[in-house]
ChimeraX commands (.cxc) that place a marker at each C-alpha (Angstrom):
marker #1 position 53.82,5.13,34.22 radius 0.5
marker #1 position 53.93,1.34,34.17 radius 0.5
marker #1 position 56.60,1.29,36.87 radius 0.5
marker #1 position 54.55,3.64,39.06 radius 0.5
marker #1 position 51.49,1.42,38.69 radius 0.5
marker #1 position 53.58,-1.64,39.48 radius 0.5
marker #1 position 54.99,-0.01,42.62 radius 0.5
marker #1 position 51.51,1.01,43.82 radius 0.5
marker #1 position 50.20,-2.54,43.37 radius 0.5
marker #1 position 53.24,-4.08,45.07 radius 0.5
marker #1 position 53.13,-1.69,48.03 radius 0.5
marker #1 position 49.37,-2.11,48.45 radius 0.5
marker #1 position 49.51,-5.89,48.43 radius 0.5
marker #1 position 52.54,-5.91,50.71 radius 0.5
marker #1 position 50.62,-3.79,53.21 radius 0.5
marker #1 position 47.52,-6.02,53.04 radius 0.5
marker #1 position 49.47,-9.27,53.42 radius 0.5
marker #1 position 51.53,-8.03,56.35 radius 0.5
marker #1 position 48.48,-6.40,57.95 radius 0.5
marker #1 position 46.81,-9.82,58.06 radius 0.5
marker #1 position 49.93,-11.40,59.58 radius 0.5
marker #1 position 50.48,-8.68,62.17 radius 0.5
marker #1 position 46.79,-8.73,63.09 radius 0.5
marker #1 position 47.04,-12.39,64.11 radius 0.5
marker #1 position 49.96,-11.50,66.38 radius 0.5
marker #1 position 48.20,-8.64,68.14 radius 0.5
marker #1 position 45.10,-10.81,68.33 radius 0.5
marker #1 position 47.04,-13.43,70.30 radius 0.5
marker #1 position 48.52,-10.75,72.55 radius 0.5
marker #1 position 45.06,-9.31,73.23 radius 0.5
marker #1 position 43.71,-12.80,73.93 radius 0.5
marker #1 position 46.28,-13.73,76.59 radius 0.5
marker #1 position 47.31,-10.32,77.97 radius 0.5
marker #1 position 44.63,-7.70,77.23 radius 0.5
marker #1 position 46.16,-4.46,75.96 radius 0.5
marker #1 position 45.39,-1.46,78.16 radius 0.5
marker #1 position 48.07,1.03,77.15 radius 0.5
marker #1 position 47.21,4.59,78.12 radius 0.5
marker #1 position 48.92,6.21,75.14 radius 0.5
marker #1 position 46.93,3.98,72.81 radius 0.5
marker #1 position 43.69,4.72,74.64 radius 0.5
marker #1 position 44.30,8.48,74.45 radius 0.5
marker #1 position 45.23,8.30,70.78 radius 0.5
marker #1 position 42.14,6.32,69.83 radius 0.5
marker #1 position 39.97,8.64,71.91 radius 0.5
marker #1 position 41.48,11.67,70.15 radius 0.5
marker #1 position 40.38,10.27,66.78 radius 0.5
marker #1 position 37.03,9.11,68.20 radius 0.5
marker #1 position 37.82,5.42,67.64 radius 0.5
marker #1 position 35.78,3.19,69.98 radius 0.5
marker #1 position 37.85,1.21,72.48 radius 0.5
marker #1 position 37.02,-2.34,71.38 radius 0.5
marker #1 position 39.23,-5.42,70.96 radius 0.5
marker #1 position 38.81,-5.36,67.18 radius 0.5
marker #1 position 39.70,-1.68,66.90 radius 0.5
marker #1 position 42.70,-2.13,69.19 radius 0.5
marker #1 position 44.06,-4.89,66.95 radius 0.5
marker #1 position 43.40,-2.88,63.77 radius 0.5
marker #1 position 45.03,0.29,65.10 radius 0.5
marker #1 position 48.08,-1.50,66.48 radius 0.5
marker #1 position 48.53,-3.48,63.26 radius 0.5
marker #1 position 48.35,-0.33,61.16 radius 0.5
marker #1 position 50.82,1.50,63.41 radius 0.5
marker #1 position 53.20,-1.47,63.36 radius 0.5
marker #1 position 53.43,-1.19,59.58 radius 0.5
marker #1 position 53.15,2.57,59.07 radius 0.5
marker #1 position 55.60,3.86,61.70 radius 0.5
marker #1 position 58.63,1.90,60.36 radius 0.5
marker #1 position 57.74,3.08,56.83 radius 0.5
marker #1 position 58.19,6.67,57.96 radius 0.5
marker #1 position 61.77,5.74,58.88 radius 0.5
marker #1 position 62.46,3.37,56.00 radius 0.5
marker #1 position 65.29,5.43,54.49 radius 0.5
marker #1 position 67.15,5.96,57.78 radius 0.5
marker #1 position 70.42,4.13,58.29 radius 0.5
marker #1 position 69.02,2.37,61.35 radius 0.5
marker #1 position 66.22,0.76,59.37 radius 0.5
marker #1 position 68.56,-0.18,56.52 radius 0.5
marker #1 position 71.01,-1.78,58.94 radius 0.5
marker #1 position 68.14,-3.67,60.56 radius 0.5
marker #1 position 67.00,-5.00,57.19 radius 0.5
marker #1 position 70.54,-6.13,56.38 radius 0.5
marker #1 position 70.65,-7.94,59.72 radius 0.5
marker #1 position 67.26,-9.56,59.08 radius 0.5
marker #1 position 68.67,-10.90,55.79 radius 0.5
marker #1 position 71.56,-12.52,57.72 radius 0.5
marker #1 position 74.10,-10.07,56.34 radius 0.5
marker #1 position 77.34,-9.69,58.25 radius 0.5
marker #1 position 80.30,-7.38,57.92 radius 0.5
marker #1 position 83.17,-9.21,56.17 radius 0.5
marker #1 position 86.38,-9.83,58.10 radius 0.5
marker #1 position 89.96,-10.75,57.29 radius 0.5
marker #1 position 90.67,-12.06,53.77 radius 0.5
marker #1 position 86.95,-11.87,52.90 radius 0.5
marker #1 position 86.91,-8.15,53.67 radius 0.5
marker #1 position 90.07,-7.53,51.64 radius 0.5
marker #1 position 88.75,-9.46,48.65 radius 0.5
marker #1 position 85.36,-7.75,48.69 radius 0.5
marker #1 position 86.80,-4.29,49.30 radius 0.5
marker #1 position 89.22,-4.67,46.41 radius 0.5
marker #1 position 86.39,-5.69,44.05 radius 0.5
marker #1 position 84.25,-2.78,45.24 radius 0.5
marker #1 position 87.15,-0.36,44.75 radius 0.5
marker #1 position 87.24,-1.33,41.06 radius 0.5
marker #1 position 83.55,-0.52,40.75 radius 0.5
marker #1 position 83.82,2.84,42.49 radius 0.5
marker #1 position 86.95,3.77,40.54 radius 0.5
marker #1 position 85.24,3.07,37.22 radius 0.5
marker #1 position 81.98,4.76,38.24 radius 0.5
marker #1 position 83.57,7.80,39.88 radius 0.5
marker #1 position 82.06,6.96,43.30 radius 0.5
marker #1 position 83.46,7.06,46.83 radius 0.5
marker #1 position 83.72,3.58,48.32 radius 0.5
marker #1 position 83.25,5.04,51.79 radius 0.5
marker #1 position 79.65,5.88,50.91 radius 0.5
marker #1 position 78.72,2.19,50.64 radius 0.5
marker #1 position 78.42,-0.70,53.08 radius 0.5
marker #1 position 79.48,-4.21,52.11 radius 0.5
marker #1 position 78.12,-7.42,53.62 radius 0.5
marker #1 position 78.56,-11.17,53.30 radius 0.5
marker #1 position 75.80,-13.78,53.70 radius 0.5
marker #1 position 76.80,-17.28,54.73 radius 0.5
marker #1 position 74.41,-19.19,52.46 radius 0.5
marker #1 position 75.04,-21.95,49.92 radius 0.5
marker #1 position 73.79,-20.11,46.84 radius 0.5
marker #1 position 75.72,-17.90,44.44 radius 0.5
marker #1 position 74.02,-14.54,44.76 radius 0.5
marker #1 position 74.39,-10.82,45.40 radius 0.5
marker #1 position 71.82,-8.15,46.16 radius 0.5
marker #1 position 71.46,-4.47,46.99 radius 0.5
marker #1 position 69.59,-3.18,50.03 radius 0.5
marker #1 position 68.36,0.38,50.39 radius 0.5
marker #1 position 70.42,3.32,49.22 radius 0.5
marker #1 position 74.00,2.17,49.90 radius 0.5
marker #1 position 74.22,-1.48,50.96 radius 0.5
marker #1 position 75.44,-4.39,48.85 radius 0.5
marker #1 position 75.71,-8.00,49.99 radius 0.5
marker #1 position 77.27,-11.06,48.38 radius 0.5
marker #1 position 77.02,-14.67,49.45 radius 0.5
marker #1 position 80.11,-16.48,50.71 radius 0.5
marker #1 position 80.23,-19.00,47.81 radius 0.5
marker #1 position 80.20,-16.16,45.28 radius 0.5
marker #1 position 82.97,-14.36,47.15 radius 0.5
marker #1 position 85.19,-17.43,47.37 radius 0.5
marker #1 position 84.58,-18.99,43.94 radius 0.5
marker #1 position 84.76,-15.97,41.63 radius 0.5
marker #1 position 87.84,-14.00,40.70 radius 0.5
marker #1 position 88.07,-10.46,42.15 radius 0.5
marker #1 position 87.33,-8.80,38.80 radius 0.5
marker #1 position 84.34,-11.10,38.25 radius 0.5
marker #1 position 83.09,-10.15,41.72 radius 0.5
marker #1 position 83.53,-6.52,40.67 radius 0.5
marker #1 position 81.31,-7.17,37.65 radius 0.5
marker #1 position 78.58,-8.60,39.88 radius 0.5
marker #1 position 78.94,-5.69,42.31 radius 0.5
marker #1 position 78.67,-3.26,39.38 radius 0.5
marker #1 position 75.31,-4.81,38.50 radius 0.5
marker #1 position 74.09,-4.30,42.08 radius 0.5
marker #1 position 75.44,-0.76,42.03 radius 0.5
marker #1 position 73.32,-0.27,38.92 radius 0.5
marker #1 position 70.22,-1.13,40.95 radius 0.5
marker #1 position 71.20,1.49,43.54 radius 0.5
marker #1 position 72.04,4.18,41.00 radius 0.5
marker #1 position 68.82,3.47,39.06 radius 0.5
marker #1 position 66.86,3.68,42.34 radius 0.5
marker #1 position 65.40,0.22,41.83 radius 0.5
marker #1 position 65.93,-0.45,45.52 radius 0.5
marker #1 position 63.58,2.30,46.78 radius 0.5
marker #1 position 60.38,0.31,46.40 radius 0.5
marker #1 position 62.11,-2.87,47.53 radius 0.5
marker #1 position 63.33,-1.05,50.65 radius 0.5
marker #1 position 59.82,0.14,51.50 radius 0.5
marker #1 position 58.25,-3.29,50.94 radius 0.5
marker #1 position 61.02,-4.91,52.99 radius 0.5
marker #1 position 60.37,-2.42,55.78 radius 0.5
marker #1 position 56.67,-3.28,55.80 radius 0.5
marker #1 position 57.51,-6.98,55.72 radius 0.5
marker #1 position 60.05,-6.76,58.54 radius 0.5
marker #1 position 57.52,-7.14,61.34 radius 0.5
marker #1 position 55.65,-9.79,59.35 radius 0.5
marker #1 position 58.88,-11.77,59.16 radius 0.5
marker #1 position 59.40,-11.14,62.87 radius 0.5
marker #1 position 55.97,-12.62,63.61 radius 0.5
marker #1 position 56.81,-15.69,61.51 radius 0.5
marker #1 position 60.01,-16.12,63.53 radius 0.5
marker #1 position 58.11,-15.87,66.80 radius 0.5
marker #1 position 55.66,-18.52,65.60 radius 0.5
marker #1 position 58.60,-20.72,64.59 radius 0.5
marker #1 position 60.10,-20.45,68.11 radius 0.5
marker #1 position 56.72,-21.24,69.65 radius 0.5
marker #1 position 56.50,-24.33,67.44 radius 0.5
marker #1 position 59.94,-25.48,68.60 radius 0.5
marker #1 position 58.95,-25.09,72.25 radius 0.5
marker #1 position 55.72,-26.99,71.67 radius 0.5
marker #1 position 57.65,-29.83,70.06 radius 0.5
marker #1 position 59.56,-30.24,73.32 radius 0.5
marker #1 position 56.30,-30.68,75.23 radius 0.5
marker #1 position 55.01,-33.13,72.60 radius 0.5
marker #1 position 56.93,-35.96,74.31 radius 0.5
marker #1 position 54.97,-35.54,77.54 radius 0.5
marker #1 position 51.97,-37.91,77.80 radius 0.5
marker #1 position 48.51,-36.35,77.36 radius 0.5
marker #1 position 49.96,-32.81,77.34 radius 0.5
marker #1 position 51.90,-33.79,74.24 radius 0.5
marker #1 position 48.67,-34.31,72.29 radius 0.5
marker #1 position 47.53,-30.77,72.97 radius 0.5
marker #1 position 51.01,-29.42,72.26 radius 0.5
marker #1 position 51.10,-31.27,68.94 radius 0.5
marker #1 position 47.70,-29.89,67.89 radius 0.5
marker #1 position 48.72,-26.33,68.75 radius 0.5
marker #1 position 52.07,-26.86,67.05 radius 0.5
marker #1 position 50.33,-27.90,63.82 radius 0.5
marker #1 position 48.11,-24.83,64.11 radius 0.5
marker #1 position 51.18,-22.58,64.15 radius 0.5
marker #1 position 52.93,-24.57,61.40 radius 0.5
marker #1 position 49.94,-24.10,59.10 radius 0.5
marker #1 position 49.97,-20.37,59.84 radius 0.5
marker #1 position 53.70,-20.16,59.15 radius 0.5
marker #1 position 53.32,-21.91,55.80 radius 0.5
marker #1 position 50.35,-19.73,54.87 radius 0.5
marker #1 position 52.10,-16.51,55.89 radius 0.5
marker #1 position 55.24,-17.39,53.93 radius 0.5
marker #1 position 53.11,-18.20,50.90 radius 0.5
marker #1 position 51.26,-14.90,51.16 radius 0.5
marker #1 position 54.43,-12.88,51.67 radius 0.5
marker #1 position 56.37,-14.37,48.78 radius 0.5
marker #1 position 54.26,-15.78,45.97 radius 0.5
marker #1 position 51.65,-13.08,45.17 radius 0.5
marker #1 position 54.13,-10.22,45.17 radius 0.5
marker #1 position 56.60,-12.36,43.30 radius 0.5
marker #1 position 54.09,-13.12,40.56 radius 0.5
marker #1 position 53.24,-9.43,40.16 radius 0.5
marker #1 position 56.81,-8.17,39.98 radius 0.5
marker #1 position 58.54,-10.94,38.08 radius 0.5
marker #1 position 57.82,-9.63,34.59 radius 0.5
marker #1 position 58.33,-5.88,35.11 radius 0.5
marker #1 position 61.36,-6.32,37.38 radius 0.5
marker #1 position 63.17,-8.23,34.64 radius 0.5
marker #1 position 63.64,-4.93,32.79 radius 0.5
marker #1 position 65.35,-3.57,35.91 radius 0.5
marker #1 position 67.85,-6.43,35.67 radius 0.5
marker #1 position 68.68,-5.53,32.08 radius 0.5
marker #1 position 69.16,-1.88,33.06 radius 0.5
marker #1 position 71.49,-2.86,35.91 radius 0.5
marker #1 position 73.50,-5.02,33.51 radius 0.5
marker #1 position 73.73,-2.05,31.15 radius 0.5
marker #1 position 75.07,0.13,33.98 radius 0.5
marker #1 position 77.87,-2.37,34.63 radius 0.5
marker #1 position 78.72,-2.36,30.94 radius 0.5
marker #1 position 78.75,1.43,30.70 radius 0.5
marker #1 position 81.25,1.80,33.55 radius 0.5
marker #1 position 83.58,-0.67,31.84 radius 0.5
marker #1 position 82.89,-3.88,33.75 radius 0.5
marker #1 position 80.72,-5.63,31.19 radius 0.5
marker #1 position 83.27,-8.35,30.42 radius 0.5
marker #1 position 83.73,-9.03,34.13 radius 0.5
marker #1 position 79.96,-9.22,34.65 radius 0.5
marker #1 position 79.72,-11.59,31.68 radius 0.5
marker #1 position 82.32,-13.93,33.17 radius 0.5
marker #1 position 80.75,-13.80,36.62 radius 0.5
marker #1 position 77.28,-14.55,35.31 radius 0.5
marker #1 position 78.67,-17.37,33.16 radius 0.5
marker #1 position 79.88,-19.08,36.33 radius 0.5
marker #1 position 76.53,-18.53,38.04 radius 0.5
marker #1 position 74.75,-20.02,35.00 radius 0.5
marker #1 position 76.00,-23.45,36.02 radius 0.5
marker #1 position 73.85,-23.21,39.15 radius 0.5
marker #1 position 70.85,-21.92,37.24 radius 0.5
marker #1 position 70.92,-24.95,34.96 radius 0.5
marker #1 position 69.96,-27.05,37.99 radius 0.5
marker #1 position 66.80,-25.03,38.62 radius 0.5
marker #1 position 63.51,-26.73,37.88 radius 0.5
marker #1 position 61.15,-25.50,35.16 radius 0.5
marker #1 position 58.74,-23.94,37.70 radius 0.5
marker #1 position 61.59,-22.15,39.48 radius 0.5
marker #1 position 62.78,-20.59,36.23 radius 0.5
marker #1 position 59.24,-19.49,35.31 radius 0.5
marker #1 position 58.68,-17.88,38.72 radius 0.5
marker #1 position 62.07,-16.18,38.79 radius 0.5
marker #1 position 61.98,-12.38,38.94 radius 0.5
marker #1 position 65.21,-12.35,36.92 radius 0.5
marker #1 position 65.35,-12.93,33.17 radius 0.5
marker #1 position 67.15,-16.08,32.05 radius 0.5
marker #1 position 70.88,-15.74,32.50 radius 0.5
marker #1 position 71.43,-16.85,28.90 radius 0.5
marker #1 position 69.40,-13.86,27.70 radius 0.5
marker #1 position 71.34,-11.50,29.92 radius 0.5
marker #1 position 74.66,-12.92,28.75 radius 0.5
marker #1 position 73.67,-12.43,25.13 radius 0.5
marker #1 position 72.79,-8.78,25.71 radius 0.5
marker #1 position 75.98,-8.13,27.67 radius 0.5
marker #1 position 78.10,-9.86,25.01 radius 0.5
marker #1 position 76.52,-7.80,22.26 radius 0.5
marker #1 position 77.05,-4.54,24.15 radius 0.5
marker #1 position 80.65,-5.35,25.02 radius 0.5
marker #1 position 81.46,-6.41,21.46 radius 0.5
marker #1 position 79.80,-3.33,20.01 radius 0.5
marker #1 position 81.94,-1.08,22.18 radius 0.5
marker #1 position 85.13,-3.08,21.59 radius 0.5
marker #1 position 85.48,-4.04,25.25 radius 0.5
marker #1 position 86.36,-7.68,24.66 radius 0.5
marker #1 position 89.79,-8.34,23.22 radius 0.5
marker link #1:1,2 radius 0.2
marker link #1:2,3 radius 0.2
marker link #1:3,4 radius 0.2
marker link #1:4,5 radius 0.2
marker link #1:5,6 radius 0.2
marker link #1:6,7 radius 0.2
marker link #1:7,8 radius 0.2
marker link #1:8,9 radius 0.2
marker link #1:9,10 radius 0.2
marker link #1:10,11 radius 0.2
marker link #1:11,12 radius 0.2
marker link #1:12,13 radius 0.2
marker link #1:13,14 radius 0.2
marker link #1:14,15 radius 0.2
marker link #1:15,16 radius 0.2
marker link #1:16,17 radius 0.2
marker link #1:17,18 radius 0.2
marker link #1:18,19 radius 0.2
marker link #1:19,20 radius 0.2
marker link #1:20,21 radius 0.2
marker link #1:21,22 radius 0.2
marker link #1:22,23 radius 0.2
marker link #1:23,24 radius 0.2
marker link #1:24,25 radius 0.2
marker link #1:25,26 radius 0.2
marker link #1:26,27 radius 0.2
marker link #1:27,28 radius 0.2
marker link #1:28,29 radius 0.2
marker link #1:29,30 radius 0.2
marker link #1:30,31 radius 0.2
marker link #1:31,32 radius 0.2
marker link #1:32,33 radius 0.2
marker link #1:33,34 radius 0.2
marker link #1:34,35 radius 0.2
marker link #1:35,36 radius 0.2
marker link #1:36,37 radius 0.2
marker link #1:37,38 radius 0.2
marker link #1:38,39 radius 0.2
marker link #1:39,40 radius 0.2
marker link #1:40,41 radius 0.2
marker link #1:41,42 radius 0.2
marker link #1:42,43 radius 0.2
marker link #1:43,44 radius 0.2
marker link #1:44,45 radius 0.2
marker link #1:45,46 radius 0.2
marker link #1:46,47 radius 0.2
marker link #1:47,48 radius 0.2
marker link #1:48,49 radius 0.2
marker link #1:49,50 radius 0.2
marker link #1:50,51 radius 0.2
marker link #1:51,52 radius 0.2
marker link #1:52,53 radius 0.2
marker link #1:53,54 radius 0.2
marker link #1:54,55 radius 0.2
marker link #1:55,56 radius 0.2
marker link #1:56,57 radius 0.2
marker link #1:57,58 radius 0.2
marker link #1:58,59 radius 0.2
marker link #1:59,60 radius 0.2
marker link #1:60,61 radius 0.2
marker link #1:61,62 radius 0.2
marker link #1:62,63 radius 0.2
marker link #1:63,64 radius 0.2
marker link #1:64,65 radius 0.2
marker link #1:65,66 radius 0.2
marker link #1:66,67 radius 0.2
marker link #1:67,68 radius 0.2
marker link #1:68,69 radius 0.2
marker link #1:69,70 radius 0.2
marker link #1:70,71 radius 0.2
marker link #1:71,72 radius 0.2
marker link #1:72,73 radius 0.2
marker link #1:73,74 radius 0.2
marker link #1:74,75 radius 0.2
marker link #1:75,76 radius 0.2
marker link #1:76,77 radius 0.2
marker link #1:77,78 radius 0.2
marker link #1:78,79 radius 0.2
marker link #1:79,80 radius 0.2
marker link #1:80,81 radius 0.2
marker link #1:81,82 radius 0.2
marker link #1:82,83 radius 0.2
marker link #1:83,84 radius 0.2
marker link #1:84,85 radius 0.2
marker link #1:85,86 radius 0.2
marker link #1:86,87 radius 0.2
marker link #1:87,88 radius 0.2
marker link #1:88,89 radius 0.2
marker link #1:89,90 radius 0.2
marker link #1:90,91 radius 0.2
marker link #1:91,92 radius 0.2
marker link #1:92,93 radius 0.2
marker link #1:93,94 radius 0.2
marker link #1:94,95 radius 0.2
marker link #1:95,96 radius 0.2
marker link #1:96,97 radius 0.2
marker link #1:97,98 radius 0.2
marker link #1:98,99 radius 0.2
marker link #1:99,100 radius 0.2
marker link #1:100,101 radius 0.2
marker link #1:101,102 radius 0.2
marker link #1:102,103 radius 0.2
marker link #1:103,104 radius 0.2
marker link #1:104,105 radius 0.2
marker link #1:105,106 radius 0.2
marker link #1:106,107 radius 0.2
marker link #1:107,108 radius 0.2
marker link #1:108,109 radius 0.2
marker link #1:109,110 radius 0.2
marker link #1:110,111 radius 0.2
marker link #1:111,112 radius 0.2
marker link #1:112,113 radius 0.2
marker link #1:113,114 radius 0.2
marker link #1:114,115 radius 0.2
marker link #1:115,116 radius 0.2
marker link #1:116,117 radius 0.2
marker link #1:117,118 radius 0.2
marker link #1:118,119 radius 0.2
marker link #1:119,120 radius 0.2
marker link #1:120,121 radius 0.2
marker link #1:121,122 radius 0.2
marker link #1:122,123 radius 0.2
marker link #1:123,124 radius 0.2
marker link #1:124,125 radius 0.2
marker link #1:125,126 radius 0.2
marker link #1:126,127 radius 0.2
marker link #1:127,128 radius 0.2
marker link #1:128,129 radius 0.2
marker link #1:129,130 radius 0.2
marker link #1:130,131 radius 0.2
marker link #1:131,132 radius 0.2
marker link #1:132,133 radius 0.2
marker link #1:133,134 radius 0.2
marker link #1:134,135 radius 0.2
marker link #1:135,136 radius 0.2
marker link #1:136,137 radius 0.2
marker link #1:137,138 radius 0.2
marker link #1:138,139 radius 0.2
marker link #1:139,140 radius 0.2
marker link #1:140,141 radius 0.2
marker link #1:141,142 radius 0.2
marker link #1:142,143 radius 0.2
marker link #1:143,144 radius 0.2
marker link #1:144,145 radius 0.2
marker link #1:145,146 radius 0.2
marker link #1:146,147 radius 0.2
marker link #1:147,148 radius 0.2
marker link #1:148,149 radius 0.2
marker link #1:149,150 radius 0.2
marker link #1:150,151 radius 0.2
marker link #1:151,152 radius 0.2
marker link #1:152,153 radius 0.2
marker link #1:153,154 radius 0.2
marker link #1:154,155 radius 0.2
marker link #1:155,156 radius 0.2
marker link #1:156,157 radius 0.2
marker link #1:157,158 radius 0.2
marker link #1:158,159 radius 0.2
marker link #1:159,160 radius 0.2
marker link #1:160,161 radius 0.2
marker link #1:161,162 radius 0.2
marker link #1:162,163 radius 0.2
marker link #1:163,164 radius 0.2
marker link #1:164,165 radius 0.2
marker link #1:165,166 radius 0.2
marker link #1:166,167 radius 0.2
marker link #1:167,168 radius 0.2
marker link #1:168,169 radius 0.2
marker link #1:169,170 radius 0.2
marker link #1:170,171 radius 0.2
marker link #1:171,172 radius 0.2
marker link #1:172,173 radius 0.2
marker link #1:173,174 radius 0.2
marker link #1:174,175 radius 0.2
marker link #1:175,176 radius 0.2
marker link #1:176,177 radius 0.2
marker link #1:177,178 radius 0.2
marker link #1:178,179 radius 0.2
marker link #1:179,180 radius 0.2
marker link #1:180,181 radius 0.2
marker link #1:181,182 radius 0.2
marker link #1:182,183 radius 0.2
marker link #1:183,184 radius 0.2
marker link #1:184,185 radius 0.2
marker link #1:185,186 radius 0.2
marker link #1:186,187 radius 0.2
marker link #1:187,188 radius 0.2
marker link #1:188,189 radius 0.2
marker link #1:189,190 radius 0.2
marker link #1:190,191 radius 0.2
marker link #1:191,192 radius 0.2
marker link #1:192,193 radius 0.2
marker link #1:193,194 radius 0.2
marker link #1:194,195 radius 0.2
marker link #1:195,196 radius 0.2
marker link #1:196,197 radius 0.2
marker link #1:197,198 radius 0.2
marker link #1:198,199 radius 0.2
marker link #1:199,200 radius 0.2
marker link #1:200,201 radius 0.2
marker link #1:201,202 radius 0.2
marker link #1:202,203 radius 0.2
marker link #1:203,204 radius 0.2
marker link #1:204,205 radius 0.2
marker link #1:205,206 radius 0.2
marker link #1:206,207 radius 0.2
marker link #1:207,208 radius 0.2
marker link #1:208,209 radius 0.2
marker link #1:209,210 radius 0.2
marker link #1:210,211 radius 0.2
marker link #1:211,212 radius 0.2
marker link #1:212,213 radius 0.2
marker link #1:213,214 radius 0.2
marker link #1:214,215 radius 0.2
marker link #1:215,216 radius 0.2
marker link #1:216,217 radius 0.2
marker link #1:217,218 radius 0.2
marker link #1:218,219 radius 0.2
marker link #1:219,220 radius 0.2
marker link #1:220,221 radius 0.2
marker link #1:221,222 radius 0.2
marker link #1:222,223 radius 0.2
marker link #1:223,224 radius 0.2
marker link #1:224,225 radius 0.2
marker link #1:225,226 radius 0.2
marker link #1:226,227 radius 0.2
marker link #1:227,228 radius 0.2
marker link #1:228,229 radius 0.2
marker link #1:229,230 radius 0.2
marker link #1:230,231 radius 0.2
marker link #1:231,232 radius 0.2
marker link #1:232,233 radius 0.2
marker link #1:233,234 radius 0.2
marker link #1:234,235 radius 0.2
marker link #1:235,236 radius 0.2
marker link #1:236,237 radius 0.2
marker link #1:237,238 radius 0.2
marker link #1:238,239 radius 0.2
marker link #1:239,240 radius 0.2
marker link #1:240,241 radius 0.2
marker link #1:241,242 radius 0.2
marker link #1:242,243 radius 0.2
marker link #1:243,244 radius 0.2
marker link #1:244,245 radius 0.2
marker link #1:245,246 radius 0.2
marker link #1:246,247 radius 0.2
marker link #1:247,248 radius 0.2
marker link #1:248,249 radius 0.2
marker link #1:249,250 radius 0.2
marker link #1:250,251 radius 0.2
marker link #1:251,252 radius 0.2
marker link #1:252,253 radius 0.2
marker link #1:253,254 radius 0.2
marker link #1:254,255 radius 0.2
marker link #1:255,256 radius 0.2
marker link #1:256,257 radius 0.2
marker link #1:257,258 radius 0.2
marker link #1:258,259 radius 0.2
marker link #1:259,260 radius 0.2
marker link #1:260,261 radius 0.2
marker link #1:261,262 radius 0.2
marker link #1:262,263 radius 0.2
marker link #1:263,264 radius 0.2
marker link #1:264,265 radius 0.2
marker link #1:265,266 radius 0.2
marker link #1:266,267 radius 0.2
marker link #1:267,268 radius 0.2
marker link #1:268,269 radius 0.2
marker link #1:269,270 radius 0.2
marker link #1:270,271 radius 0.2
marker link #1:271,272 radius 0.2
marker link #1:272,273 radius 0.2
marker link #1:273,274 radius 0.2
marker link #1:274,275 radius 0.2
marker link #1:275,276 radius 0.2
marker link #1:276,277 radius 0.2
marker link #1:277,278 radius 0.2
marker link #1:278,279 radius 0.2
marker link #1:279,280 radius 0.2
marker link #1:280,281 radius 0.2
marker link #1:281,282 radius 0.2
marker link #1:282,283 radius 0.2
marker link #1:283,284 radius 0.2
marker link #1:284,285 radius 0.2
marker link #1:285,286 radius 0.2
marker link #1:286,287 radius 0.2
marker link #1:287,288 radius 0.2
marker link #1:288,289 radius 0.2
marker link #1:289,290 radius 0.2
marker link #1:290,291 radius 0.2
marker link #1:291,292 radius 0.2
marker link #1:292,293 radius 0.2
marker link #1:293,294 radius 0.2
marker link #1:294,295 radius 0.2
marker link #1:295,296 radius 0.2
marker link #1:296,297 radius 0.2
marker link #1:297,298 radius 0.2
marker link #1:298,299 radius 0.2
marker link #1:299,300 radius 0.2
marker link #1:300,301 radius 0.2
marker link #1:301,302 radius 0.2
view
């Protein structure tokens, strides 16, 4: 019941936040190129919605969020979300290393590796995450610094999220946020273009003012999209992390997960106090203790 309430709150706030962001986008479109689409006019007329600028923006914003949500479990939407998170298909030695680690997970769990998609993110952090119903991504530093069996332990944890269906709500919220993120990217490109014009006399002053206007919006939108939802989910989602750890232990990769997380702990130690408090994950030390106790209890550590 608590999880259902949490999901309702998260989905509702995600919709509201992204509705505000998308509304600003359609408001700008309506301001510079008035929208006169026949299909939209007919649809609004069918539901007896007056054809006004405000109603046009509201209807388009709602459709922009609702329509993708109807397709959120399709492979196209899941692939798009992976792309939006800068996930790429591994190649060469990276693919071999990741595939081998994933084969250990699937062998232990009795799953078919062909049912899952693997990705690599070229970022500097040590991390891994699951997307949707069958996608798992790891960062390049994690893939190159950990041993294959340790990578398998981390992948087993992410598989736990998929098998426990923790990713369903995350997939829906990510789908709703996809266009919001797209709007933020558009605003970022506009800001870059305006910075080019800022070197031109007189015109540069106006460009700089407009650029600051968009920068403030970008900062505000990012704050709205990340912090409120993060604060709501950080406590309840920590239990999901424990359950995913337990899944890895139950399929026989608890020791490997323990070793992989131990390596990641070195990076966590550099996090500031505020970052640790706001983290949606429980402290790695707490997770390691639980994993160690489970593995010892079941005689999985020599």
